[in-house]
N, C-alpha and C positions, 0 to 999 in steps of 0.2 A: 666514553660512557657517563652520562651525566649521573650526578651523585644521586639523584631519585633512583634512576634504573637500576645503580648499584646497591642502593636501599632495599629495592623491590627484589632483587634476586637473593639477596644477602636473608630476607626474613622469609621467603617460599619454603625453603625445607624444614623449617621449624616453625610452620605457621599456626598449629595447634597450640604450642608452646607459649609462644609471644601474645597471641591475641586474646582478647576478651570477648567470650560469647556467653548471651542469655544462655541458661541451661535448657535444654528439650523438655517441654512440658512445666516450664516456669514463666510462660510469655507475660503473665497478669503480673508477675513480681515486680514492683518499681525499680527503674534503672535512673541514679541520678548523675547528672553530668556538671561537673563544674569545671571554672577555668578563669583567667586573669579578664577577659572580654568577651563580649557578645556583639556582632554587628547585626545592628537593625538595618538590613539592606533596603528596605522602603525609604526611610528615613536618612538614611547614608549617615549614622551615627555610632559610635562604641558605647557600648552600657558596660560598666565596671561591676567584677564579681557576680556574674550570672549562676544561677541555678536550675537547671533543666530538669523536669521530671518526666520519665516516658514508662508507658503503662501499655504492655499488648503492641508495643512498636511504633504507638503514636504518642504524640506529646501532650501530656494533662495540664503541665504548669510552668511557666517561665517566671522565676524570681529570683532572688537574693541567695548567697550563702549564708546560710544560718538559718532559713527558713526551715520549721519543722517537716520531718520526712518520716515516712514508714520504717521502723526499726529494721526489718529483715531487707531494706532497700541495698540493690547493687550500686556501689559507687564507682565511678569514674574520675578520675580527679586529674585536671590537665592546667596544672598553674604554670604560667606563663605564655599560655596560649589564647588565640583569639576565635572565637567559634563564629562559623560561616554558615548560612544554610547549604544543604547539599546541593552542588552546582546542577545545572541542566544544560546540556547541548542540544540545540534544536534541529541540527542537520549532521548527522554522522551515517558512515555506513560500516558496521562493524564487521561483515567479512569480505572488508578491501584491504589491501596493502600495497602501496605502490611499489614496493621492492619486488611482489610477486605479480602484479598485474598489469604492468605498464605493456603497451602497446599488444603485442601478440604473445607476450610471454605468459599470459594468463591461461593460454590453450596448452600449455606444458603441464597442467595441473589437471586431476583428478575433480569431477564435479563436486565431490563432497570434501575436497580441501577446503573450499571457503568455508562451509560451516564450520570447521575444527579450528579454521582460523579465526572465525567468530568468537570461539570459547576463550581463545588467548585474550584477543581485545576488549571483550566484555571484563575480563578481569582486569586489564590494566586501564581500563576508562574509570572502572569504580574506585581502584587504588589512587587514580589520579583525582579524585574527589566528585567526579560526576556520577550523582546516583539518579539520575534521569537522563536518558535519551531519546530522542524520536529519530529513529532509523528510517531514513527517506528512500530506499530503494534497495532491495537484493534480491537474488536469484534463487529459484526452488523453495521460496516462503520461508529461507532460512533464520530471517528474525523473527519469525513467529515461533520457529523450533528452540531460537535461543532464551526468547520471553518464557516459554513453556518450561525450558529448563532451569531457567533462574528461579522462578516461582514455585516451582518444586523442591528447590533445594538441593539440586543435584550438581548446579554449578554457581560460582559467583558471578555477579554481574551488577547493572543499574536496572532500573525499572526501564523496559523498553516499551515506547509506543510505536508498533511496526508499521510501516507501511506495504510491505510485501513488494509487487513489481512498481518501478515507476511506469506510469502510462506515457507512450510516446506514438508519435506519429510515422508513419512508413516511411523510411528513409529519414529519420529526424535523430536528434540527440540520443534518444533513449532506444534506438534499435541498432541494430550490428550493421556498419556499413564500411567494414573492411576486407571484405571478401567479395570474389567474382561471383557471379549469379549462379554457378555451378555448384557452389557451397551453400549449402543450405542451413539456416540456424533458426531453431524454436525459440521466436521472442513472443512470451507470453504476456508481455505488457503492452504489446504494440494494436492500435485500434484507429479507425478513422471513421468518420462520419458520427454525428449525435447518438443514432442509435445504437451504433456499435460502441460507443464510448460509455454510455448510460449503463450496457450490459456488463462492460469491463468494470466498472466501479462495484456494482452489483456481486460479480464473481470476487474480486479482491477481497471485498468484505466478508462473503462467505467465508473464505480461506483465513480469517485472521487479521486483516487490514483493520487499522483503528484509526489512520490518517490516511489520506489521499493523497499522492503526488503526481504530478504530470509535469512533462516538459514543453513548455510555451514556446520555445526558441531554442537554437542551436546552444550548442556549448564549446567549452574548451577541450577537453580530454576526446570526443570524438573524432572521426579522421577526417571527414568530407565536409562537414557542414561548415556555414559562417555563425558565430556564436552570437550576433544579434538577430539573425533572421528568424521571422516569427514561422512556427509550423502549425500551429492551431488557429482555426478562426475564432472569433468571438464568439460566434453561435456554438463551436465546439466546445470552447473552454465553459461557457455557459451550461452546458448539457453536463458536464464532468462535476462542475462546482454544484449545482442544483440537484443532481442526484445524491452527492454524496452528503449534501446538507439535509435533505429528506431522511436519508438515513442516519443522521445524526453525528457524521463523521466530517472533520475539520481539513482543509485542501492547503496545501503545498505546492507550490508552483515553481518550478525552475525557469528563471527568464534572466537571461542578460541583455536583451534587445530592448530599446526605449518602447516601441509600438506593443510587442508582447507583454511587455511589463504592464502599461497601461491598459491594454485589452483583459490581462489575469483580474487587475483591481476592478475593474468594471464589471466583470464575470462574478464578482462574490468572494475571490481567494481570500482565506484567511491570512496567508503569510507567503509573500514574495521571496523566494532565495536568489542571491548572488546580486540581483538589481543594478550589475555593474554601468549600464549605460541609461539609467533613470535620469529623467530632467526635472525642471521645477514643477511642470505640469503633473508628473509621476508621485511628488513630493505631495502638491495639494491634494491630488485623487486620493493619496493613502491617508492622509491626515483625516480627511473628510470622511471617510469610511472606515476608519480603524482599522487599516490594513498592517501588520506586520512588516518590514524588511529584517532580513537575516542574511547578512554579509560575511562572507568568509575571506576576510583581507589579511588573514597571518599564511595562509597556504601559498600563496605567491611568491614566497620567500624559498620555500620548500622547493616546489614545482622547478623554479628557475637554477636554483642550486643543486637539484638532483635528479631533474626528470631526464635530461640524456643518459646518464649512469644506469637509471632505470628503464630506460628501453622504450620511454614515451614515443609517439610518433612526432616526427620534424615538425608536422602540421600544426600539432597542439602545442608545443613549443613555441612556435611563432603566434599562435593565437594568445598563450598567456602572455608573450613580450608585448603584445598589441592592446590588450586589455586590463592587465593587472593592475598596472598604476592609474587606470582610468577608473576602475573601479574604486580605490582608494580614495581618489578625488571624490567620486561619488558619496561615497561613504561620510567625508567629511562635509559635503554640502548636505547630504540627509539630517544628520546630527544637528546643524545649523538650523536646518529648516524646522526642526522639531518632528521629524517622521519617529514613528514607533517604533523602536527597535528589541529584538532579541538576538539572543546568543547562539549563533550556528557556524561551525567551522569545517563541513566537509573532511570530517574525520574519514580517513581511508585516502583520500588524496594525499596526504602527510601521515606519518604512522599513528595509528589510533594509540592515546594514552598521553599525547603532547597537546590536548586541546588546550590546556589552560595558558598555553603559550599566546593564544590571541588577545588574551587581555591588553598584555602592553601594546599590541599593535593598534589596538581601539583605541587606547589614551594617545598615542602616537599622533593619531589622526583625528583627533579631536573631541572625543569625550574624557570626560573627568572618570577617576576609579570608582566612585560611585554611581556612574551612568553605566559603566562598563559591567559592574558587577551585578546591579539591578537587571542588566539584560538577560543574565543567568541564571536568575531567582524570581523575583516578582514579576516580573515582565514574561518570561518563558512559561510561568505558571499559568497568567491570563491566557497566554496565547493558545496553549494546550487545552484551556477549559479545565485546570486542574487545580485553581489556587486554595481548593480545600484540603489538599494532599500533599503538594510539594512548595518549594519556592521560599520557604520562610521558617522559621525557629519562633512557630507560636501554637498554642494549644489547638489542637484539632488535628495538626498536620504529622505528616510520618517523621519519625524521629531519624532523618536525614542529618547529617552535623558534618563538617569538614573544620578541623583546627590547623590553623597554620601559627607561625611564631613571628608576633609583629602585629603591624597595623595595615593591612591591605587597601585602607583608604590615602595611604600615604605613598606606599610600593606594592601597586597591584601585581608585579611580580612574584610575590611570596606565594600565590595561589598556584604557581607551579611545582612548589614543595610542600604538599600537605605533610603534617606531623600525625594526622589522626585524622580516621575517616570511620564513620558511623553510617549503617544504612538500616532504618526501621529497628531501631534500639540495639542493634547489635555492632559489635566493632568489627571492621573489616582490613583496618590498616591502623597500627599504633608503631611509631617509631621507638623503638628498643632504647635510643639513645636519650630519648625525653624522659623525665622522672613519670 
């Protein structure tokens, strides 16, 4: 068991006593956060002796210790820590866990089990320092339910941008292809043809989607398709993207294969997920059109180490062995080419809460620590279209702050062990061993 997991379990029973909360009804009272350093993620530099003022959940000032403050302000002093903007994961599945849903194992559980699992995963993700996530696919509109529960103060969790169902072609990666024809499954995200796809986008938005996700190519964890095979035509992709953009929604596209990646970019998608077999032409298209790549390059380690034990289909493990390293090599080439990048882990393919492990993998495969951190802060906020709310510690944005012990620009692995997490001016994790 990791030290952070041990810490999380140790503090949970005494949550109310160990954590500092803004009292109910006192939301306009200033909260002052001080620390040894503050990371300016955009500039990639540390600033000494910061003092952050938060009122009503939003940052109103970022100055220096000793600046005048209101006499009745609540103080959170964090000597020895570095303040980092609340982290953003652009690709998670909070209602998944590889230990329960590998292969046919997911059919051993009640339909409602996955929403219950999502409650636990939302908490773990927030404690891990990820104060905003984009949930790109869940069944039964469970990500909308989680978002509503969090916003109502019923359960703890990050800010969620829900996609509801991922849209997929009949027989494709986002369809169920592991049963014979005699077993019928209700695949509520499956649609074919431009008109049906436009209608699907409208339906998902009606029931709470704030981003649209569709599967342009095959995938690794589906049983029967080839990961690189294109599954929607350019015309179909354009119908999805045009409809979503008309409704004010951004679009994320699952795409491993080369042709599917390029057609998704041509169709106007906002982010491409996985991008395993992208080529130089895809890099050029992405740069020219401002399309973000979201590449989940950590989870290959987990899948290959634990997949068989978790019950993954042998076909899936074979696809992962074939594509995992190629995806990492593509990542390195994309970084060198200057493709815009955001941080997306595919949380749920590995246990949610371990999101920050990907930072070290990104650095190993070509990013600087500053670039990796930027992908999960300012870049991600821009890709979400929420740069006025999240992604930086600056006036106007939510008071979402993570504290780590040391300099993450030197050792990005420090982000795996946050000592402090604040969301909207309220402390949700504070290591009791730290002053």
